[in-house]
MOPAC internal coordinates of N, CA, C and O (Angstrom, degrees):
PM7 1SCF
backbone

  N    0.0000 0     0.00 0     0.00 0    0    0    0
  C    1.4385 1     0.00 0     0.00 0    1    0    0
  C    1.5274 1   110.60 1     0.00 0    2    1    0
  O    1.2310 1   120.00 1   143.18 1    3    2    1
  N    1.2972 1   117.60 1   -36.82 1    3    2    1
  C    1.4574 1   121.33 1  -179.61 1    5    3    2
  C    1.5298 1   110.39 1   -65.01 1    6    5    3
  O    1.2310 1   120.80 1   139.69 1    7    6    5
  N    1.3236 1   116.07 1   -40.31 1    7    6    5
  C    1.4641 1   119.68 1   179.13 1    9    7    6
  C    1.5262 1   109.95 1   -64.53 1   10    9    7
  O    1.2310 1   120.15 1   141.64 1   11   10    9
  N    1.3199 1   117.32 1   -38.36 1   11   10    9
  C    1.4561 1   121.07 1   178.18 1   13   11   10
  C    1.5266 1   111.07 1   -63.73 1   14   13   11
  O    1.2310 1   120.16 1   136.59 1   15   14   13
  N    1.3272 1   117.30 1   -43.41 1   15   14   13
  C    1.4628 1   120.65 1   178.35 1   17   15   14
  C    1.5274 1   111.29 1   -65.22 1   18   17   15
  O    1.2310 1   120.55 1   140.49 1   19   18   17
  N    1.3200 1   116.56 1   -39.51 1   19   18   17
  C    1.4686 1   119.77 1   177.34 1   21   19   18
  C    1.5228 1   111.33 1   -65.82 1   22   21   19
  O    1.2310 1   120.26 1   142.84 1   23   22   21
  N    1.3193 1   117.12 1   -37.16 1   23   22   21
  C    1.4546 1   120.50 1   177.39 1   25   23   22
  C    1.5223 1   110.81 1   -66.87 1   26   25   23
  O    1.2310 1   120.19 1   139.24 1   27   26   25
  N    1.3351 1   117.24 1   -40.76 1   27   26   25
  C    1.4588 1   120.66 1   175.21 1   29   27   26
  C    1.5144 1   111.75 1   -63.13 1   30   29   27
  O    1.2310 1   120.21 1   142.52 1   31   30   29
  N    1.3339 1   117.20 1   -37.48 1   31   30   29
  C    1.4615 1   121.37 1   176.85 1   33   31   30
  C    1.5230 1   111.11 1   -68.35 1   34   33   31
  O    1.2310 1   120.21 1   143.34 1   35   34   33
  N    1.3276 1   117.20 1   -36.66 1   35   34   33
  C    1.4664 1   121.05 1   177.28 1   37   35   34
  C    1.5230 1   110.86 1   -62.43 1   38   37   35
  O    1.2310 1   120.18 1   138.58 1   39   38   37
  N    1.3153 1   117.26 1   -41.42 1   39   38   37
  C    1.4581 1   120.28 1   177.83 1   41   39   38
  C    1.5246 1   110.98 1   -67.70 1   42   41   39
  O    1.2310 1   119.81 1   146.11 1   43   42   41
  N    1.3286 1   117.97 1   -33.89 1   43   42   41
  C    1.4513 1   121.28 1   175.49 1   45   43   42
  C    1.5298 1   110.63 1   -65.18 1   46   45   43
  O    1.2310 1   120.27 1   140.21 1   47   46   45
  N    1.3084 1   117.09 1   -39.79 1   47   46   45
  C    1.4610 1   120.91 1   177.23 1   49   47   46
  C    1.5230 1   110.36 1   -64.45 1   50   49   47
  O    1.2310 1   120.23 1   142.58 1   51   50   49
  N    1.3256 1   117.17 1   -37.42 1   51   50   49
  C    1.4613 1   120.34 1   175.68 1   53   51   50
  C    1.5324 1   111.34 1   -62.60 1   54   53   51
  O    1.2310 1   120.14 1   143.56 1   55   54   53
  N    1.3189 1   117.33 1   -36.44 1   55   54   53
  C    1.4614 1   120.30 1   176.61 1   57   55   54
  C    1.5258 1   109.65 1   -68.53 1   58   57   55
  O    1.2310 1   120.11 1   139.53 1   59   58   57
  N    1.3274 1   117.39 1   -40.47 1   59   58   57
  C    1.4553 1   120.29 1   178.54 1   61   59   58
  C    1.5225 1   112.25 1   -64.74 1   62   61   59
  O    1.2310 1   120.18 1   146.71 1   63   62   61
  N    1.3092 1   117.26 1   -33.29 1   63   62   61
  C    1.4604 1   121.56 1  -179.80 1   65   63   62
  C    1.5261 1   113.03 1   -89.06 1   66   65   63
  O    1.2310 1   120.12 1  -166.68 1   67   66   65
  N    1.3185 1   117.38 1    13.32 1   67   66   65
  C    1.4649 1   120.21 1  -175.01 1   69   67   66
  C    1.5199 1   112.71 1   -62.68 1   70   69   67
  O    1.2310 1   119.79 1   147.26 1   71   70   69
  N    1.3107 1   118.00 1   -32.74 1   71   70   69
  C    1.4602 1   119.68 1   177.93 1   73   71   70
  C    1.5184 1   111.93 1   -65.13 1   74   73   71
  O    1.2310 1   120.78 1   138.82 1   75   74   73
  N    1.3205 1   116.11 1   -41.18 1   75   74   73
  C    1.4677 1   120.25 1   178.31 1   77   75   74
  C    1.5231 1   111.14 1   -70.83 1   78   77   75
  O    1.2310 1   120.49 1   142.48 1   79   78   77
  N    1.3173 1   116.67 1   -37.52 1   79   78   77
  C    1.4645 1   120.16 1   177.79 1   81   79   78
  C    1.5231 1   109.95 1   -66.14 1   82   81   79
  O    1.2310 1   120.82 1   141.12 1   83   82   81
  N    1.3198 1   116.04 1   -38.88 1   83   82   81
  C    1.4672 1   119.69 1   177.33 1   85   83   82
  C    1.5280 1   110.65 1   -63.30 1   86   85   83
  O    1.2310 1   120.25 1   135.97 1   87   86   85
  N    1.3280 1   117.13 1   -44.03 1   87   86   85
  C    1.4562 1   120.92 1   178.38 1   89   87   86
  C    1.5245 1   111.31 1   -62.55 1   90   89   87
  O    1.2310 1   120.48 1   137.84 1   91   90   89
  N    1.3195 1   116.69 1   -42.16 1   91   90   89
  C    1.4630 1   121.07 1   178.79 1   93   91   90
  C    1.5279 1   111.12 1   -62.89 1   94   93   91
  O    1.2310 1   120.23 1   135.33 1   95   94   93
  N    1.3248 1   117.17 1   -44.67 1   95   94   93
  C    1.4670 1   120.25 1   178.74 1   97   95   94
  C    1.5244 1   111.80 1   -67.73 1   98   97   95
  O    1.2310 1   120.25 1   145.61 1   99   98   97
  N    1.3351 1   117.12 1   -34.39 1   99   98   97
  C    1.4582 1   119.43 1   175.64 1  101   99   98
  C    1.5215 1   111.37 1   -62.94 1  102  101   99
  O    1.2310 1   120.88 1   138.79 1  103  102  101
  N    1.3117 1   115.92 1   -41.21 1  103  102  101
  C    1.4629 1   119.74 1  -178.87 1  105  103  102
  C    1.5259 1   111.93 1   -72.88 1  106  105  103
  O    1.2310 1   120.11 1   141.15 1  107  106  105
  N    1.3217 1   117.39 1   -38.85 1  107  106  105
  C    1.4639 1   120.15 1  -177.16 1  109  107  106
  C    1.5185 1   113.31 1   -74.26 1  110  109  107
  O    1.2310 1   120.11 1   145.92 1  111  110  109
  N    1.3208 1   117.40 1   -34.08 1  111  110  109
  C    1.4687 1   119.93 1  -175.18 1  113  111  110
  C    1.5282 1   112.60 1  -108.03 1  114  113  111
  O    1.2310 1   120.40 1  -168.91 1  115  114  113
  N    1.3178 1   116.85 1    11.09 1  115  114  113
  C    1.4634 1   122.43 1   178.70 1  117  115  114
  C    1.5228 1   111.93 1    57.42 1  118  117  115
  O    1.2310 1   120.44 1  -141.40 1  119  118  117
  N    1.3249 1   116.76 1    38.60 1  119  118  117
  C    1.4580 1   121.81 1   174.91 1  121  119  118
  C    1.5085 1   116.25 1    87.49 1  122  121  119
  O    1.2310 1   119.49 1  -173.40 1  123  122  121
  N    1.3026 1   118.57 1     6.60 1  123  122  121
  C    1.4652 1   119.73 1  -177.69 1  125  123  122
  C    1.5268 1   112.95 1   -80.80 1  126  125  123
  O    1.2310 1   119.97 1   140.87 1  127  126  125
  N    1.3383 1   117.66 1   -39.13 1  127  126  125
  C    1.4587 1   120.63 1  -174.78 1  129  127  126
  C    1.5255 1   112.38 1  -105.20 1  130  129  127
  O    1.2310 1   119.32 1   157.71 1  131  130  129
  N    1.2971 1   118.90 1   -22.29 1  131  130  129
  C    1.4550 1   121.95 1  -174.36 1  133  131  130
  C    1.5054 1   114.73 1   -59.98 1  134  133  131
  O    1.2310 1   119.67 1   149.96 1  135  134  133
  N    1.3214 1   118.23 1   -30.04 1  135  134  133
  C    1.4565 1   119.86 1   179.39 1  137  135  134
  C    1.5210 1   112.37 1   -79.60 1  138  137  135
  O    1.2310 1   119.90 1   167.34 1  139  138  137
  N    1.3065 1   117.80 1   -12.66 1  139  138  137
  C    1.4616 1   121.77 1  -178.91 1  141  139  138
  C    1.5269 1   112.71 1  -102.08 1  142  141  139
  O    1.2310 1   120.16 1  -163.58 1  143  142  141
  N    1.3093 1   117.30 1    16.42 1  143  142  141
  C    1.4597 1   120.91 1  -175.82 1  145  143  142
  C    1.5382 1   112.89 1   -64.17 1  146  145  143
  O    1.2310 1   117.47 1   144.57 1  147  146  145
  N    1.3572 1   122.42 1   -35.43 1  147  146  145
  C    1.4669 1   118.73 1   175.46 1  149  147  146
  C    1.5282 1   112.91 1   -61.56 1  150  149  147
  O    1.2310 1   119.61 1   146.41 1  151  150  149
  N    1.3269 1   118.34 1   -33.59 1  151  150  149
  C    1.4633 1   120.93 1   177.11 1  153  151  150
  C    1.5253 1   110.92 1   -67.26 1  154  153  151
  O    1.2310 1   120.07 1   144.51 1  155  154  153
  N    1.3259 1   117.46 1   -35.49 1  155  154  153
  C    1.4649 1   120.35 1   175.99 1  157  155  154
  C    1.5283 1   110.98 1   -64.59 1  158  157  155
  O    1.2310 1   120.56 1   142.06 1  159  158  157
  N    1.3297 1   116.54 1   -37.94 1  159  158  157
  C    1.4648 1   119.82 1   176.17 1  161  159  158
  C    1.5269 1   111.08 1   -70.12 1  162  161  159
  O    1.2310 1   120.01 1   148.88 1  163  162  161
  N    1.3202 1   117.58 1   -31.12 1  163  162  161
  C    1.4658 1   120.60 1   174.00 1  165  163  162
  C    1.5265 1   110.17 1   -62.14 1  166  165  163
  O    1.2310 1   120.57 1   135.42 1  167  166  165
  N    1.3329 1   116.52 1   -44.58 1  167  166  165
  C    1.4686 1   120.41 1   178.86 1  169  167  166
  C    1.5247 1   110.58 1   -65.04 1  170  169  167
  O    1.2310 1   120.08 1   139.38 1  171  170  169
  N    1.3314 1   117.45 1   -40.62 1  171  170  169
  C    1.4642 1   121.03 1   177.33 1  173  171  170
  C    1.5236 1   110.59 1   -62.73 1  174  173  171
  O    1.2310 1   120.21 1   136.96 1  175  174  173
  N    1.3302 1   117.20 1   -43.04 1  175  174  173
  C    1.4634 1   121.13 1   178.01 1  177  175  174
  C    1.5125 1   112.35 1   -65.39 1  178  177  175
  O    1.2310 1   120.48 1   140.87 1  179  178  177
  N    1.3332 1   116.69 1   -39.13 1  179  178  177
  C    1.4607 1   119.76 1   178.85 1  181  179  178
  C    1.5228 1   110.83 1   -64.17 1  182  181  179
  O    1.2310 1   120.26 1   137.45 1  183  182  181
  N    1.3246 1   117.11 1   -42.55 1  183  182  181
  C    1.4677 1   119.31 1   179.25 1  185  183  182
  C    1.5234 1   111.09 1   -68.25 1  186  185  183
  O    1.2310 1   120.05 1   146.75 1  187  186  185
  N    1.3270 1   117.51 1   -33.25 1  187  186  185
  C    1.4669 1   120.48 1   176.48 1  189  187  186
  C    1.5172 1   110.75 1   -70.47 1  190  189  187
  O    1.2310 1   120.15 1   137.46 1  191  190  189
  N    1.3227 1   117.32 1   -42.54 1  191  190  189
  C    1.4583 1   121.06 1  -178.73 1  193  191  190
  C    1.5107 1   113.79 1   -70.58 1  194  193  191
  O    1.2310 1   120.28 1   150.09 1  195  194  193
  N    1.3259 1   117.07 1   -29.91 1  195  194  193
  C    1.4602 1   118.99 1  -178.62 1  197  195  194
  C    1.5187 1   112.82 1   -83.49 1  198  197  195
  O    1.2310 1   119.81 1  -178.49 1  199  198  197
  N    1.3063 1   117.97 1     1.51 1  199  198  197
  C    1.4610 1   121.71 1   174.00 1  201  199  198
  C    1.5099 1   114.64 1    82.69 1  202  201  199
  O    1.2310 1   119.60 1  -156.28 1  203  202  201
  N    1.3007 1   118.37 1    23.72 1  203  202  201
  C    1.4635 1   119.92 1   179.91 1  205  203  202
  C    1.5241 1   112.20 1   -67.10 1  206  205  203
  O    1.2310 1   120.45 1   155.13 1  207  206  205
  N    1.3229 1   116.75 1   -24.87 1  207  206  205
  C    1.4560 1   119.61 1  -179.18 1  209  207  206
  C    1.5241 1   112.54 1   -83.59 1  210  209  207
  O    1.2310 1   120.21 1   170.69 1  211  210  209
  N    1.3312 1   117.21 1    -9.31 1  211  210  209
  C    1.4642 1   119.48 1   176.31 1  213  211  210
  C    1.5220 1   111.04 1   -72.30 1  214  213  211
  O    1.2310 1   120.33 1   163.13 1  215  214  213
  N    1.3330 1   116.98 1   -16.87 1  215  214  213
  C    1.4643 1   120.89 1   176.22 1  217  215  214
  C    1.5231 1   110.12 1   -65.61 1  218  217  215
  O    1.2310 1   120.54 1   150.85 1  219  218  217
  N    1.3384 1   116.58 1   -29.15 1  219  218  217
  C    1.4614 1   121.39 1  -179.87 1  221  219  218
  C    1.5226 1   112.54 1   -76.57 1  222  221  219
  O    1.2310 1   119.97 1   179.03 1  223  222  221
  N    1.3059 1   117.66 1    -0.97 1  223  222  221
  C    1.4492 1   121.37 1  -179.24 1  225  223  222
  C    1.5208 1   113.05 1    92.09 1  226  225  223
  O    1.2310 1   120.41 1  -166.97 1  227  226  225
  N    1.3245 1   116.83 1    13.03 1  227  226  225
  C    1.4565 1   121.69 1   179.99 1  229  227  226
  C    1.5287 1   108.08 1   -92.35 1  230  229  227
  O    1.2310 1   120.46 1   -48.68 1  231  230  229
  N    1.3378 1   116.73 1   131.32 1  231  230  229
  C    1.4593 1   120.40 1   176.37 1  233  231  230
  C    1.5215 1   109.29 1   -60.14 1  234  233  231
  O    1.2310 1   120.86 1   -35.90 1  235  234  233
  N    1.3052 1   115.97 1   144.10 1  235  234  233
  C    1.4635 1   120.62 1  -172.51 1  237  235  234
  C    1.5267 1   113.13 1   -87.84 1  238  237  235
  O    1.2310 1   120.08 1   125.85 1  239  238  237
  N    1.3086 1   117.45 1   -54.15 1  239  238  237
  C    1.4560 1   121.26 1  -167.13 1  241  239  238
  C    1.5208 1   115.25 1   -67.97 1  242  241  239
  O    1.2310 1   117.97 1   136.19 1  243  242  241
  N    1.3384 1   121.46 1   -43.81 1  243  242  241
  C    1.4712 1   117.89 1  -178.85 1  245  243  242
  C    1.5273 1   113.26 1   -60.54 1  246  245  243
  O    1.2310 1   120.22 1   136.61 1  247  246  245
  N    1.3009 1   117.18 1   -43.39 1  247  246  245
  C    1.4604 1   120.41 1   179.70 1  249  247  246
  C    1.5140 1   112.18 1   -68.16 1  250  249  247
  O    1.2310 1   120.34 1   141.35 1  251  250  249
  N    1.3340 1   116.96 1   -38.65 1  251  250  249
  C    1.4608 1   120.31 1  -179.86 1  253  251  250
  C    1.5185 1   111.18 1   -66.71 1  254  253  251
  O    1.2310 1   120.19 1   133.94 1  255  254  253
  N    1.3116 1   117.25 1   -46.06 1  255  254  253
  C    1.4628 1   120.65 1  -179.12 1  257  255  254
  C    1.5221 1   110.50 1   -65.58 1  258  257  255
  O    1.2310 1   120.21 1   135.09 1  259  258  257
  N    1.3402 1   117.20 1   -44.91 1  259  258  257
  C    1.4566 1   120.92 1   178.76 1  261  259  258
  C    1.5247 1   111.03 1   -60.89 1  262  261  259
  O    1.2310 1   120.65 1   133.08 1  263  262  261
  N    1.3224 1   116.37 1   -46.92 1  263  262  261
  C    1.4542 1   120.41 1  -177.82 1  265  263  262
  C    1.5165 1   111.52 1   -65.50 1  266  265  263
  O    1.2310 1   119.47 1   140.27 1  267  266  265
  N    1.3093 1   118.62 1   -39.73 1  267  266  265
  C    1.4579 1   121.48 1  -179.64 1  269  267  266
  C    1.5239 1   111.00 1   -65.17 1  270  269  267
  O    1.2310 1   120.12 1   134.67 1  271  270  269
  N    1.3146 1   117.38 1   -45.33 1  271  270  269
  C    1.4640 1   120.55 1  -179.44 1  273  271  270
  C    1.5209 1   111.08 1   -64.47 1  274  273  271
  O    1.2310 1   120.06 1   134.03 1  275  274  273
  N    1.3121 1   117.50 1   -45.97 1  275  274  273
  C    1.4623 1   120.61 1  -177.68 1  277  275  274
  C    1.5332 1   110.69 1   -70.38 1  278  277  275
  O    1.2310 1   119.61 1   146.18 1  279  278  277
  N    1.3182 1   118.35 1   -33.82 1  279  278  277
  C    1.4687 1   120.69 1   177.50 1  281  279  278
  C    1.5229 1   110.73 1   -67.60 1  282  281  279
  O    1.2310 1   119.76 1   140.93 1  283  282  281
  N    1.3127 1   118.05 1   -39.07 1  283  282  281
  C    1.4688 1   120.54 1   177.08 1  285  283  282
  C    1.5256 1   109.90 1   -64.00 1  286  285  283
  O    1.2310 1   120.00 1   137.27 1  287  286  285
  N    1.3260 1   117.61 1   -42.73 1  287  286  285
  C    1.4627 1   120.78 1   177.11 1  289  287  286
  C    1.5254 1   110.49 1   -62.61 1  290  289  287
  O    1.2310 1   120.59 1   137.38 1  291  290  289
  N    1.3210 1   116.47 1   -42.62 1  291  290  289
  C    1.4629 1   121.07 1   178.60 1  293  291  290
  C    1.5294 1   111.25 1   -62.36 1  294  293  291
  O    1.2310 1   120.39 1   137.68 1  295  294  293
  N    1.3184 1   116.87 1   -42.32 1  295  294  293
  C    1.4659 1   120.40 1   178.84 1  297  295  294
  C    1.5244 1   111.76 1   -64.99 1  298  297  295
  O    1.2310 1   120.27 1   142.67 1  299  298  297
  N    1.3068 1   117.08 1   -37.33 1  299  298  297
  C    1.4715 1   120.37 1   177.59 1  301  299  298
  C    1.5205 1   110.91 1   -64.20 1  302  301  299
  O    1.2310 1   120.54 1   139.88 1  303  302  301
  N    1.3302 1   116.58 1   -40.12 1  303  302  301
  C    1.4644 1   120.48 1  -179.27 1  305  303  302
  C    1.5235 1   112.29 1   -72.69 1  306  305  303
  O    1.2310 1   119.94 1   137.69 1  307  306  305
  N    1.3243 1   117.71 1   -42.31 1  307  306  305
  C    1.4643 1   119.89 1  -176.47 1  309  307  306
  C    1.5203 1   112.63 1   -76.39 1  310  309  307
  O    1.2310 1   119.73 1   152.95 1  311  310  309
  N    1.3176 1   118.11 1   -27.05 1  311  310  309
  C    1.4629 1   118.73 1   179.47 1  313  311  310
  C    1.5245 1   111.16 1   -74.40 1  314  313  311
  O    1.2310 1   119.67 1   154.01 1  315  314  313
  N    1.3116 1   118.24 1   -25.99 1  315  314  313
  C    1.4637 1   121.12 1   178.62 1  317  315  314
  C    1.5223 1   111.79 1   -71.12 1  318  317  315
  O    1.2310 1   119.81 1   152.21 1  319  318  317
  N    1.3152 1   117.96 1   -27.79 1  319  318  317
  C    1.4582 1   120.84 1  -176.76 1  321  319  318
  C    1.5139 1   112.58 1   -68.77 1  322  321  319
  O    1.2310 1   120.13 1   146.79 1  323  322  321
  N    1.3159 1   117.36 1   -33.21 1  323  322  321
  C    1.4582 1   121.57 1  -173.37 1  325  323  322
  C    1.5208 1   113.74 1  -106.88 1  326  325  323
  O    1.2310 1   119.38 1  -172.05 1  327  326  325
  N    1.3391 1   118.79 1     7.95 1  327  326  325
  C    1.4623 1   120.62 1   179.61 1  329  327  326
  C    1.5307 1   113.19 1   -62.24 1  330  329  327
  O    1.2310 1   118.80 1   137.21 1  331  330  329
  N    1.3307 1   119.89 1   -42.79 1  331  330  329
  C    1.4698 1   118.02 1  -179.35 1  333  331  330
  C    1.5321 1   113.65 1   -64.12 1  334  333  331
  O    1.2310 1   120.19 1   153.23 1  335  334  333
  N    1.3148 1   117.25 1   -26.77 1  335  334  333
  C    1.4561 1   120.56 1  -177.77 1  337  335  334
  C    1.5278 1   112.76 1   -86.74 1  338  337  335
  O    1.2310 1   119.82 1   165.21 1  339  338  337
  N    1.2972 1   117.94 1   -14.79 1  339  338  337
  C    1.4588 1   121.14 1  -178.95 1  341  339  338
  C    1.5174 1   113.74 1    75.13 1  342  341  339
  O    1.2310 1   120.53 1  -161.09 1  343  342  341
  N    1.3158 1   116.60 1    18.91 1  343  342  341
  C    1.4637 1   121.29 1  -179.33 1  345  343  342
  C    1.5249 1   109.59 1  -119.45 1  346  345  343
  O    1.2310 1   121.41 1   -18.47 1  347  346  345
  N    1.3111 1   114.91 1   161.53 1  347  346  345
  C    1.4571 1   120.57 1   173.93 1  349  347  346
  C    1.5188 1   108.96 1  -107.02 1  350  349  347
  O    1.2310 1   120.77 1   -38.15 1  351  350  349
  N    1.3186 1   116.14 1   141.85 1  351  350  349
  C    1.4506 1   119.18 1   177.06 1  353  351  350
  C    1.5215 1   109.66 1   -80.64 1  354  353  351
  O    1.2310 1   121.03 1   -17.13 1  355  354  353
  N    1.3082 1   115.64 1   162.87 1  355  354  353
  C    1.4594 1   120.08 1   178.01 1  357  355  354
  C    1.5189 1   110.51 1   -63.71 1  358  357  355
  O    1.2310 1   120.35 1   143.39 1  359  358  357
  N    1.3367 1   116.94 1   -36.61 1  359  358  357
  C    1.4632 1   120.42 1   179.74 1  361  359  358
  C    1.5219 1   110.36 1   -64.63 1  362  361  359
  O    1.2310 1   120.02 1   137.81 1  363  362  361
  N    1.3262 1   117.57 1   -42.19 1  363  362  361
  C    1.4606 1   118.67 1  -179.37 1  365  363  362
  C    1.5311 1   111.46 1   -70.70 1  366  365  363
  O    1.2310 1   119.74 1   143.74 1  367  366  365
  N    1.3336 1   118.10 1   -36.26 1  367  366  365
  C    1.4634 1   120.08 1   176.99 1  369  367  366
  C    1.5225 1   111.09 1   -65.80 1  370  369  367
  O    1.2310 1   120.54 1   131.95 1  371  370  369
  N    1.3242 1   116.56 1   -48.05 1  371  370  369
  C    1.4692 1   119.92 1  -178.18 1  373  371  370
  C    1.5218 1   111.48 1   -70.90 1  374  373  371
  O    1.2310 1   120.39 1   143.68 1  375  374  373
  N    1.3291 1   116.86 1   -36.32 1  375  374  373
  C    1.4566 1   119.76 1   177.25 1  377  375  374
  C    1.5143 1   112.40 1   -65.41 1  378  377  375
  O    1.2310 1   120.50 1   139.37 1  379  378  377
  N    1.3314 1   116.65 1   -40.63 1  379  378  377
  C    1.4674 1   118.50 1   178.14 1  381  379  378
  C    1.5245 1   110.90 1   -69.45 1  382  381  379
  O    1.2310 1   119.91 1   143.12 1  383  382  381
  N    1.3316 1   117.78 1   -36.88 1  383  382  381
  C    1.4667 1   119.82 1   174.58 1  385  383  382
  C    1.5155 1   111.55 1   -62.49 1  386  385  383
  O    1.2310 1   120.44 1   138.35 1  387  386  385
  N    1.3309 1   116.76 1   -41.65 1  387  386  385
  C    1.4578 1   121.03 1   178.03 1  389  387  386
  C    1.5224 1   110.75 1   -64.64 1  390  389  387
  O    1.2310 1   120.21 1   137.18 1  391  390  389
  N    1.3227 1   117.20 1   -42.82 1  391  390  389
  C    1.4618 1   120.89 1  -178.27 1  393  391  390
  C    1.5234 1   111.85 1   -67.00 1  394  393  391
  O    1.2310 1   119.95 1   136.47 1  395  394  393
  N    1.3232 1   117.69 1   -43.53 1  395  394  393
  C    1.4679 1   120.97 1   177.87 1  397  395  394
  C    1.5246 1   110.49 1   -64.27 1  398  397  395
  O    1.2310 1   120.64 1   138.09 1  399  398  397
  N    1.3270 1   116.39 1   -41.91 1  399  398  397
  C    1.4659 1   119.86 1   178.04 1  401  399  398
  C    1.5100 1   112.17 1   -63.95 1  402  401  399
  O    1.2310 1   120.05 1   140.56 1  403  402  401
  N    1.3407 1   117.51 1   -39.44 1  403  402  401
  C    1.4612 1   119.00 1  -179.45 1  405  403  402
  C    1.5182 1   112.04 1   -70.40 1  406  405  403
  O    1.2310 1   119.75 1   146.33 1  407  406  405
  N    1.3272 1   118.08 1   -33.67 1  407  406  405
  C    1.4742 1   120.08 1   176.73 1  409  407  406
  C    1.5234 1   110.28 1   -69.04 1  410  409  407
  O    1.2310 1   120.34 1   137.71 1  411  410  409
  N    1.3301 1   116.96 1   -42.29 1  411  410  409
  C    1.4724 1   119.12 1   176.71 1  413  411  410
  C    1.5298 1   110.98 1   -65.20 1  414  413  411
  O    1.2310 1   120.38 1   141.70 1  415  414  413
  N    1.3236 1   116.87 1   -38.30 1  415  414  413
  C    1.4612 1   120.37 1   175.78 1  417  415  414
  C    1.5100 1   111.95 1   -64.29 1  418  417  415
  O    1.2310 1   120.44 1   143.42 1  419  418  417
  N    1.3452 1   116.77 1   -36.58 1  419  418  417
  C    1.4605 1   120.60 1   176.39 1  421  419  418
  C    1.5179 1   110.77 1   -63.64 1  422  421  419
  O    1.2310 1   120.12 1   139.05 1  423  422  421
  N    1.3277 1   117.37 1   -40.95 1  423  422  421
  C    1.4665 1   119.95 1   177.21 1  425  423  422
  C    1.5240 1   111.31 1   -62.41 1  426  425  423
  O    1.2310 1   120.21 1   138.82 1  427  426  425
  N    1.3154 1   117.21 1   -41.18 1  427  426  425
  C    1.4639 1   120.99 1   177.35 1  429  427  426
  C    1.5360 1   110.02 1   -64.65 1  430  429  427
  O    1.2310 1   120.59 1   139.26 1  431  430  429
  N    1.3268 1   116.48 1   -40.74 1  431  430  429
  C    1.4628 1   121.21 1   178.60 1  433  431  430
  C    1.5233 1   110.80 1   -61.89 1  434  433  431
  O    1.2310 1   120.21 1   135.36 1  435  434  433
  N    1.3320 1   117.19 1   -44.64 1  435  434  433
  C    1.4639 1   120.44 1  -179.37 1  437  435  434
  C    1.5239 1   111.97 1   -68.97 1  438  437  435
  O    1.2310 1   120.03 1   143.08 1  439  438  437
  N    1.3269 1   117.54 1   -36.92 1  439  438  437
  C    1.4700 1   120.69 1   176.37 1  441  439  438
  C    1.5207 1   109.64 1   -65.53 1  442  441  439
  O    1.2310 1   120.36 1   140.99 1  443  442  441
  N    1.3243 1   116.91 1   -39.01 1  443  442  441
  C    1.4687 1   120.60 1   179.30 1  445  443  442
  C    1.5179 1   111.72 1   -65.93 1  446  445  443
  O    1.2310 1   120.45 1   144.57 1  447  446  445
  N    1.3337 1   116.74 1   -35.43 1  447  446  445
  C    1.4729 1   119.99 1   178.71 1  449  447  446
  C    1.5297 1   110.33 1   -70.72 1  450  449  447
  O    1.2310 1   120.20 1   137.55 1  451  450  449
  N    1.3346 1   117.22 1   -42.45 1  451  450  449
  C    1.4713 1   121.25 1  -176.15 1  453  451  450
  C    1.5293 1   111.05 1   -69.32 1  454  453  451
  O    1.2310 1   119.99 1   138.32 1  455  454  453
  N    1.3191 1   117.62 1   -41.68 1  455  454  453
  C    1.4507 1   119.80 1  -176.19 1  457  455  454
  C    1.4943 1   108.19 1  -102.87 1  458  457  455
  O    1.2310 1   120.10 1   180.00 1  459  458  457

């Protein structure tokens, strides 16, 4: 269970560092991939939500529940900072992509278990 919580925290740190990762990808690919970074977080969230990391022997539910709750709290905090400007921050864009992907991955995981 501890490893699952640490893995969920690691993914949260990746969401927090999304602005730096976006800048790094912009510099390395000359602007080709940096604008698509929320979609990359969507794919990461989908793979996390669908239980692909449980193959590694990591418990699924503690990390998923912890990560979902903390990501929602993070999104609430980061979206308030940029409301007066009418813009979204990179953290809120990537966090929402990760959260939507993980919920869709969870639905796929539950459908796979039932059928």
